[in-house]
C-alpha positions, 0 to 999 in steps of 0.5 A: 494250429496247435502247439504245446507250451510250457507248463509253467504257464499253468503252474502259474494259474495254479490249474491243478489239472495241468496234467491234462496238457498245456497247449496254444490254439490259435487260427484266423476264424472259428478257434476253440480249445475243443472245437472251432465249430459245434454243431452237436453235444459237448459235455464234461470237458475241460480245457486247463492251462491253454492259450487260445487266439484267433481273429473272428469267433473265438472260444475256450470250448468252441469258436461257434456253437450252431443252434442245434448244437450244445455245451454242457458242464464244460469248463474252461481254464485258459487265456483268450484273446482275439483281434478287432477290425482294426488288428488290435488285441482285446480281451473283453467278452463280446459276440465273437468271443465266450471268455475274456482273459484269464477267467473261468467260466462254463463255454456256451454262446448264449450269454444267458447260460454264460457265467463269468467268474474272474480269478482272485488275487490271493493276498488281496481278494481283488481280480487277479491280473496278469502281472500280479506278483501274488498267484491267482486262486479259483473263484468260489461258486456260490448256490445261485452260481452252482444253479446256472452252471450245474453241480460240478463244482465244489464250493471251493470252485474246484471241479469235482470230476477233476479232483478226488479221484485219487484217494490215498497214497501209501509207501510200503514202508515206514523207514528205510536205511541205505548206504552212502552213495546208493540209490534205493527204490522206495515201493509205494502204491497210488489208490486206485491204481487206475486213477486218471492221474496217478503221478507223484511228486517226491521231497526230501527234508534234507537234500544232503542226507537223502537226495530224490532222484526220480519218482520213488527214487532216492540216494543216500548222500550224506550220513543222518536220517531225512523224511521223505515225503510223496504228494500226489497230483490229484488231491495233494494227498501224501505219505512219508518214510524216514530214511537213515543213511549209514555213517562211514569214515570220511576223509580228513585230507588229501592233496591235488596236484598236477604232474605238468603244472602248479595248479591255481589256488582252487575256489579262488576266482581272483587266481586264474592262471593263463595256459596254452591251448593244447596244453595236457594237464594230468589231475593226481589226487594223493595223501588222502587220510585216513586210509581206510576212508570209505569213499575215495573215488573222484572225477574230473570234468570241465566247464566248457568246450575249451578243454576236455576231460578223459579220466583225470587227464585235461587237455586244453583245446581251441573250444567251439568260441576260441581262447577264454576262460574255463574251469577244471572241476574235481568232484569227490565221492565223498560229499563231505569234501567239496567240489574243487574249481580251478580256473584257467585262461586259455591262450594261443600259442605265440611263435 
């Protein structure tokens, strides 16, 4: 049985090849990350970020390799667990498993060809164990180790055939000017374009000025200049661009009222006003100064199902779980005006 699990499991282990898939593989007999029983040739495969478990003959690459089968230059970065005859979970290497918990090793049935290198605690240099606060690091493979496992490892324990495929990432422009509120696509290239993993991560030096919306997509949210950095997942190569958001005339003052009621104090957790179900509130924003302020729009939303918003009209309803707390939010297009939170407690109409 196979199922996908959260990629944070691989992130926890700093598995740089987590893009190859994070999966849970479990069963009864002959369970492996690649094959249950291997009678052929398996080479240059990598199992990353997996949980593999079963009762008998469990391995990161294969559950069992027969005499006419072979496994070469194949590596495991996974948690392996089996149960002994009493049904107790064990993780020590035995005739029935080729890998202990959180260790990286070539997978093979012949113990003479298997080299175990436990993960290292990044702070103490001791063996990393589940529950350590510090992150794990891949072990260092010495020359003697490489003689056994082959030359596919670098001296830092990183798989050579899983890193260095991407050679560079280049943003087309060095700087760009965007208007407040606009979303801009930043042109970039990952080289070579046919690399197996061209995924990129984008970050902003100041999210209050430029916000990263997606891969290569940025949005101007406040006046100023920020640096946008792109990083490849393969090789952690980077490039940057300077982004300037135009200044604009900001709102100095405004007033928020409701036609039907007096609103509770905004953003005051101690001021929660009771309101009957079926009440209708019309939010009114007025007295905006200066009159030529650039971004005067606003939106009205609610915190849960006890109230619905249609434009600036809020209707108090029963909700999915009955009467209780609900907030009405007023969010302004001008980011210098903070979100306003008006708190209510809904109650049923009493006869």
